[in-house]
N, C-alpha and C positions, 0 to 999 in steps of 0.2 A: 797415337800420340799426337797431341796438338802442337802448337807453336812453342818451341823451347824459350823460356824466359830466363833472363840473366839479370842479376842485381848484386849489390854489395852493401854491407853495413860495417860499422866500426866495431873493433874489439881492441881496446887499448891503442897501441900504435899500429895495429894491423888492420887490414880490410879482409872481411870474410866474403868471398865471391861465391855466389850460389847459382847453379844452373838447374832449373826445375820446370815442371809442367804437371798440371792436374794432380797434385798431391804426391807426385814422385820426384825425388831429388836425385839428380844424375851426377852432380859433381859439386864439391865444396873445396875451396882452396883458401889458404891464408896467404895474402899478398901484402907487400909493402905499399902498393898503390893500386887502386882499382876505381873505376867510375862508380860512384854510389848510385844505387837505383833500388827499386822495390824488391824486397825479398819476403818470403813468407814470414808472417808476424812471429812465428815460433822461434825464429833465429834471433830477432831483436830482443824478444822477451828472455830467452835463454841467456844470451850474452850480457844482458843487463841484470841478471840474477833474479828475474821475476817469473821465470818459467822453468820447470824441471823436465818437460817432455816436449817432443816434437810431433806428437800425435795430432792430427791423423796423417802427417807426412810419413812416407816410407822411403827407404833407400833402394835405388835400382840394384845395388850390390847384393841385396838379400835374395834375389830370385835365382833359382838354379839349384843344382845338387852337387856342385863341385866342392873340393876341400876348402877353398877360400870362402865360398858362400856359407859353409858350415861354421867356419871361424867367425865370419861377420855376424851370423845369427847368434852365436855364443856371446860375442862382445856386445851386441845390441841388447842382450839380456842382463848386462851388468847394471844393477840399480844405481840411480843418481846418488852421488856422494860416496860411492864405494869403489874399490879397485879389485882387480884380479891379476894374478901373475900370468906371464906368458905360458908357464907350465900348467896352470889351472885351465886356461883356455885350450891348450893343446890336449889335455886329458879329455875335456868335454867334447872336443871336435875330432878326437881319435887321430891325432897327428903329433908332430914334434914342435917344441917351443920355437925353434928357428923358423919353421914354416909359418907359425903365428906371427913372428917378427916380420917376415917377408910380406905376409898378407896385410899387416898394419901399415907397412911402408907403401903399399899399393892401394890402400883404402881410398876409394874415390869419394866417399861421403863422410869424412870425419865430422864429429858432433852427432850426427844421426846414428852412425856406427861409432860409438864413443871410444876410439882407440886411445884417447888420453887417459882412460881408466885402466889401461893394461900397463902393468909395471913389472920390473924384474923381481925375482923371488926374494932378493935381499932388500926389497923396499925402495931401491933407487928407481928413478923414473923410466929408464930405458931411453928409447929414441923418440923423436917427433920431428917431422919435416914441416916447415922449413926451419924451425927454431925450437929447441927444447924449452925455452922460456914460455912459449905458448901453452905447452902441456902443463907446466907448473902453475901458470895463471888460471887455467881452466880447472885444475884440481883445487886450487885455493878458492876460486869462485864457488864451486860446489860445496866445499866445507863451510864457507861463510853462510851460504843459503841454508844448509842443513842446521847450523847452529841457531838460526832465527826461529826454527820450528820447535 
């Protein structure tokens, strides 16, 4: 691993802080304030509705064979503009929906592991830290981009 880079970009009233190095993203946080600095272009494009993928970037959370890594891989496979329920992901990862919820709450790289695409079985958004409005805005952004195509 080289030198860890840190930067932040805007998403509405929030700042998206990214810790990354050599194509691997280690941490993504939504903060009310953060010093803006360079982030991989995939973040600014995605948050502006101009990109639908973070490729070739990968999340550090995807490596390993644990339950959470299986959950993160399942979530990373949810196509842009679509959602899956906690139960759907639990079935795919051979675990319980509450374990999926716990994994999403601890997801170190939201956006790359798109936990905003995981919703409750009844269609309600479920949770999102630090603010459920971010999840709703991300889902709306993806729907707006999908409608353009």
